[in-house]
C-alpha positions in Angstrom: 48.6 107.6 30.9 52.2 106.5 31.5 51.0 104.1 34.2 48.8 102.3 31.6 51.7 102.2 29.1 54.0 100.3 31.5 52.1 96.9 31.5 51.4 97.3 27.7 55.2 97.6 27.1 55.7 94.3 29.1 53.2 92.6 26.8 54.3 94.0 23.4 57.3 91.6 23.5 54.9 88.9 22.2 55.2 90.6 18.8 59.0 90.1 18.3 58.6 86.7 20.0 56.1 85.5 17.5 58.2 86.9 14.6 61.2 85.0 15.9 59.2 81.8 16.2 57.9 82.0 12.6 61.3 82.7 11.0 62.5 79.1 10.8 59.1 77.7 9.7 58.3 80.0 6.8 58.2 77.0 4.4 55.8 75.1 6.7 53.0 77.7 6.8 49.4 76.6 6.0 48.8 80.0 4.4 50.8 82.7 2.7 53.0 84.9 5.0 51.2 88.1 4.0 47.8 86.6 4.7 49.0 85.4 8.1 50.5 88.7 9.0 47.3 90.6 8.0 45.2 88.9 10.8 48.0 87.9 13.3 49.5 91.3 13.7 46.2 93.1 14.7 45.5 90.1 17.1 48.9 90.5 18.8 48.4 94.3 19.1 45.0 93.8 20.5 46.2 91.3 23.1 49.0 93.6 24.1 46.8 96.7 24.4 43.8 95.0 26.0 46.0 92.9 28.3 47.9 96.0 29.5 44.6 97.9 30.1 43.2 94.9 32.1 46.3 94.8 34.2 46.2 98.5 34.8 42.5 98.5 35.7 42.6 95.5 38.0 46.1 96.3 39.3 47.4 92.8 38.3 51.0 91.8 37.6 51.6 91.1 33.9 52.8 87.5 34.6 49.3 86.5 35.7 47.9 87.4 32.3 51.0 86.4 30.3 50.5 82.6 31.0 47.1 82.3 29.3 48.2 84.6 26.5 51.2 82.4 25.8 49.1 79.3 25.9 46.7 80.8 23.3 49.6 81.9 21.1 51.2 78.5 21.2 47.9 76.9 20.1 47.6 79.5 17.2 51.3 78.9 16.3 50.8 75.2 16.0 47.5 75.4 14.1 49.1 77.7 11.4 51.9 75.3 10.7 52.3 72.0 8.8 54.7 70.4 11.3 54.3 68.1 14.3 53.3 69.5 17.8 56.8 68.4 19.1 58.5 70.7 16.6 56.2 73.7 17.0 56.1 73.5 20.9 59.9 73.1 21.0 60.5 76.2 18.8 57.9 78.2 20.8 59.4 77.3 24.1 62.9 78.0 22.8 61.8 81.6 22.1 60.1 81.9 25.5 63.3 80.8 27.2 65.3 83.5 25.5 62.7 86.2 26.4 62.5 84.9 30.0 66.3 85.6 30.3 65.8 89.0 28.8 62.9 89.6 31.2 65.2 88.8 34.2 67.8 91.2 32.8 65.1 93.9 32.4 64.0 93.4 36.0 67.5 94.3 37.1 67.5 97.3 34.8 64.2 98.4 36.3 65.7 98.2 39.8 68.7 100.3 38.7 66.4 103.0 37.1 64.1 103.3 40.2 66.8 102.5 42.9 64.4 103.3 45.7 63.3 100.2 47.7 60.2 101.9 49.2 58.9 103.0 45.8 60.0 99.8 44.0 58.1 97.7 46.5 54.8 99.2 45.3 55.6 98.9 41.5 53.6 96.1 39.8 55.2 96.6 36.4 58.5 97.8 34.9 59.0 101.5 34.6 58.7 102.9 31.1 62.5 102.9 30.6 62.9 99.2 31.6 59.9 98.3 29.5 61.5 100.0 26.5 64.8 98.2 27.3 62.9 94.9 27.4 61.4 95.4 23.9 64.7 96.8 22.3 66.8 93.8 23.6 64.1 91.4 22.3 64.2 93.1 18.9 68.0 93.0 18.8 67.9 89.3 19.5 65.4 88.7 16.7 67.7 90.6 14.3 70.8 88.7 15.5 69.0 85.3 15.1 67.4 86.2 11.7 70.0 84.5 9.5 70.6 81.3 11.5 66.8 80.9 12.1 66.0 81.3 8.4 68.8 79.1 7.1 70.3 76.6 9.4 67.4 76.0 11.8 65.0 75.9 8.8 67.0 73.0 7.3 66.8 71.0 10.5 63.0 71.5 10.7 62.6 70.1 7.2 64.9 67.2 7.8 63.1 64.0 8.7 66.3 62.3 9.8 66.4 64.7 12.7 62.7 64.2 13.8 63.3 62.2 17.0 65.5 64.9 18.5 62.5 67.2 18.8 61.0 64.8 21.3 63.5 65.8 23.9 64.7 69.3 22.8 61.8 71.0 24.6 63.3 70.1 28.0 66.2 72.5 27.5 64.2 75.7 27.1 61.8 74.6 29.8 64.7 74.3 32.3 65.9 77.8 31.6 62.3 79.2 31.9 62.2 77.5 35.3 65.6 78.9 36.3 64.5 82.4 35.5 61.3 82.0 37.5 63.3 80.6 40.4 65.8 83.4 40.6 63.2 86.1 40.4 62.8 87.7 43.8 59.5 87.5 45.5 59.8 91.1 46.7 61.3 93.8 44.5 63.1 95.3 47.6 65.2 92.1 47.9 67.3 93.3 45.0 68.5 96.3 47.1 69.8 94.1 49.9 73.6 94.0 50.0 75.0 93.0 46.6 71.9 91.0 45.5 71.3 93.4 42.6 74.8 92.9 41.1 74.6 89.2 41.6 71.2 89.1 39.9 72.5 91.1 36.9 75.4 88.7 36.5 73.2 85.6 36.9 70.7 86.9 34.4 73.5 87.6 31.8 75.1 84.3 32.5 71.8 82.4 31.9 71.2 84.3 28.6 74.8 83.6 27.4 74.7 79.9 28.5 71.3 79.5 26.8 72.6 81.1 23.6 75.7 78.9 23.8 73.6 75.7 24.2 71.4 76.7 21.2 74.6 77.3 19.1 76.1 74.0 20.3 72.9 72.1 19.6 72.7 73.6 16.2 76.3 72.7 15.3 75.7 69.1 16.6 72.5 68.9 14.6 74.2 70.0 11.4 77.0 67.5 12.0 74.5 64.7 12.6 72.5 65.8 9.6 75.6 65.6 7.4 76.4 62.1 8.7 72.8 61.0 8.0 73.0 62.4 4.5 76.3 60.6 3.9 74.8 57.3 5.1 71.7 57.9 2.9 74.0 58.6 -0.1 75.9 55.4 0.6 72.6 53.5 0.8 71.6 55.0 -2.6 74.9 54.1 -4.1 74.5 50.5 -3.0 71.0 50.4 -4.3 72.1 51.9 -7.6 75.0 49.4 -7.9 72.6 46.5 -7.4 70.1 48.0 -9.9 72.9 48.6 -12.4 74.0 45.0 -12.1 70.5 43.9 -12.9 70.4 46.2 -15.8 73.7 44.9 -17.1 72.2 41.4 -16.9 69.1 42.5 -18.8 71.4 44.2 -21.4 73.4 41.0 -21.7 70.2 39.0 -22.1 69.1 41.3 -24.9 72.5 40.9 -26.6 72.1 37.2 -26.4 68.6 37.4 -28.0 70.0 39.5 -30.8 72.7 36.9 -31.3 70.2 34.1 -31.3 68.0 36.0 -33.9 71.0 36.1 -36.3 71.3 32.3 -36.0 67.6 31.9 -36.5 67.8 33.9 -39.8 70.7 31.8 -40.9 68.8 28.6 -40.2 65.7 30.0 -42.0 67.8 31.0 -45.0 69.2 27.5 -45.2 65.8 25.9 -45.1 64.5 28.4 -47.6 67.3 27.4 -50.1 66.2 23.8 -49.8 62.6 24.9 -50.4 61.3 22.9 -47.4 58.2 25.0 -46.5 56.9 22.5 -43.8 60.2 22.6 -41.9 60.2 26.4 -42.1 56.8 26.5 -40.6 57.8 24.1 -37.8 60.9 26.1 -37.1 59.0 29.4 -37.0 56.4 27.9 -34.6 59.1 26.5 -32.3 61.1 29.7 -32.3 58.0 31.8 -31.7 57.2 29.9 -28.5 60.7 30.6 -27.2 61.0 34.2 -28.3 60.1 36.9 -25.7 56.9 38.7 -26.6 58.2 42.3 -26.7 59.6 44.8 -29.2 63.4 44.7 -29.2 64.0 48.2 -30.6 63.0 51.6 -29.1 66.1 53.6 -29.9 69.6 53.4 -31.3 71.2 53.5 -27.9 71.6 49.9 -26.8 71.6 50.5 -23.0 68.4 52.6 -23.0 66.8 50.2 -25.5 67.5 47.3 -23.3 65.9 49.0 -20.2 62.9 50.0 -22.2 62.6 46.5 -23.6 62.8 44.9 -20.2 60.1 47.1 -18.6 58.0 47.0 -21.8 57.9 43.2 -21.6 57.1 43.4 -17.9 54.3 45.9 -18.4 52.7 43.9 -21.3 52.8 40.7 -19.2 50.8 42.5 -16.6 48.3 43.9 -19.1 49.6 47.5 -19.0 49.7 49.4 -22.3 53.3 50.7 -22.8 53.9 53.6 -25.2 57.4 55.0 -25.8 58.5 58.0 -27.9 62.3 57.9 -27.9 64.6 60.1 -29.9 68.1 59.3 -28.8 71.4 58.8 -30.8 73.5 55.6 -30.6 76.0 57.3 -28.4 74.6 59.4 -25.5 76.6 62.5 -24.5 75.8 61.6 -20.9 76.6 59.0 -18.3 74.6 55.9 -19.5 74.6 54.4 -16.0 72.8 57.5 -14.5 70.4 57.6 -17.4 69.5 53.9 -17.1 69.2 54.2 -13.3 66.8 57.1 -13.6 64.8 55.4 -16.3 64.6 52.0 -14.5 63.5 53.7 -11.2 60.8 55.6 -12.9 59.5 52.7 -14.9 59.6 50.3 -12.0 57.4 52.8 -10.0 55.1 53.2 -13.0 54.6 49.5 -13.4 53.9 49.0 -9.7 51.5 51.9 -9.6 49.7 50.7 -12.7 49.1 47.3 -11.1 47.1 49.1 -8.4 45.0 50.9 -11.0 41.7 49.7 -12.6 42.6 47.6 -15.6 40.7 49.7 -18.1 42.7 52.8 -17.1 46.2 51.3 -17.0 48.7 53.1 -19.2 52.4 54.0 -19.2 53.9 56.7 -21.5 57.6 57.4 -21.8 59.3 60.2 -23.7 63.0 60.8 -24.0 64.9 63.2 -26.2 67.8 65.6 -26.3 67.1 69.3 -26.0 69.7 71.2 -28.0 73.0 69.5 -27.2 73.3 69.9 -23.4 70.0 68.6 -21.9 68.5 65.2 -21.7 64.8 65.3 -21.0 62.9 62.3 -19.6 59.1 62.1 -18.9 57.2 59.2 -17.6 53.4 59.2 -17.1 51.3 56.5 -15.5 47.8 56.2 -14.2 47.3 55.7 -10.5 44.0 55.2 -8.5 45.2 55.1 -4.9 45.9 58.1 -2.7 49.2 59.8 -3.0 50.9 60.3 0.3 53.2 63.3 0.7 55.1 64.7 3.7 56.9 68.1 3.5 56.5 67.8 -0.3 58.3 64.5 -0.4 56.4 61.5 -1.8 56.1 58.6 0.7 56.5 55.0 -0.2 53.3 53.0 -0.8 55.1 49.7 0.3 56.5 50.8 3.6 56.7 53.6 6.1 59.0 56.5 5.0 60.1 58.3 1.9 59.9 56.6 -1.5 63.4 55.2 -2.3 63.0 55.2 -6.1 62.0 58.9 -6.3 64.7 59.8 -3.8 67.3 58.0 -5.9 66.2 59.8 -9.0 66.4 63.2 -7.2 69.8 62.3 -5.9 71.1 61.6 -9.5 69.4 64.8 -10.8 71.0 66.9 -8.1 74.4 65.3 -8.5 74.1 65.9 -12.3 73.1 69.6 -11.8 69.8 68.9 -13.4 66.2 69.2 -12.1 63.2 67.0 -11.3 59.4 67.5 -11.1 56.8 65.0 -9.7 53.1 65.9 -10.0 49.9 64.1 -9.6 46.6 65.4 -11.1 43.4 63.8 -12.3 44.7 60.3 -11.6 47.9 60.8 -13.7 51.3 60.7 -12.0 53.9 62.6 -14.1 57.7 62.5 -13.5 59.9 65.0 -15.5 63.6 64.7 -15.2 66.2 67.0 -16.7 69.9 65.8 -16.8 72.6 68.2 -17.9 75.2 66.9 -20.4 
């Protein structure tokens, strides 16, 4: 019975190995973690038990069976995730590299426990003590890597700015797997020659430490690069927001000029009315009507928001898109008007562009803005959309170019900076954006 347990113990390390591999990709699973565990755990146990029995019955070394088992598990691992094959294979190989180093160390422990060259030469598998040591060290490594895997590594997997690094990362674990295979003695008795066993223990430990050091260094470099990328993206957003704000200021100034012109029109009409010249009044009204912009000038008491709504309302009506606005805002907003206008203009610009790609009979934009109590500003924009919505890792992709949608990213950036929240949903041909800004 004990002889059968030995190869099984060598194979059961696939269980902590798969657990470690899944820790950083919990958010990328195609199914719920509980559902995945319900069928994957019995499968891993079956592979370990049946594989160990096959090795015992046929007197085969575990490594002959381990290669096809790992290939199968890598395929299952990739198929259960919503990430690229470069990411999934790199993570899987990284775990294999660590366990390969532990395997070398366990081989040295096995030699110490037996310490009889003649007997050791006939052993195909680790002794029970070495097999237990192998599993315990793997479990300890899983526990030690739990926090960094579920926090720091998880962030790097979700970060699209870091995507190209995964194309070359797999080389590092593959090198260490190859090194461990290279230093493994062809004959177990070799370890008892001179000081080979001591050297083998030192080399195995050094490889494990160096690999852990490389992973830690790679993680710190990746976090640093990620921060730099986010800073660059934030600067890009700021420049875009500055340009958009300048355009909004121009639109606001244009609206003010229109209001100023309207006052002059009223004065001129009043003068003509005093003279009782009805024909000139009609001519003046006809001439002024052709020069007046065809949109409502008043949505709310706040002049900045009113100007933005007026601009996009006019743009929508020119394109034949019905524009409905329910606005309940005071003259003075208890919030940063620049942020409010930037959020509103980004949402309305996306809504108008999406409506132009929608069947004319279904086009519609609805805007709602109001204060909730005294500390929250709520904004909701709905528009129809007929084309397919593209998402990647729950981030909406641009319909005009490859990559993430800049408008939505800018809105999210402002909401996060403000301590607010955002929600973007698409259902039954209706795209809904809900933004909450804290005051």
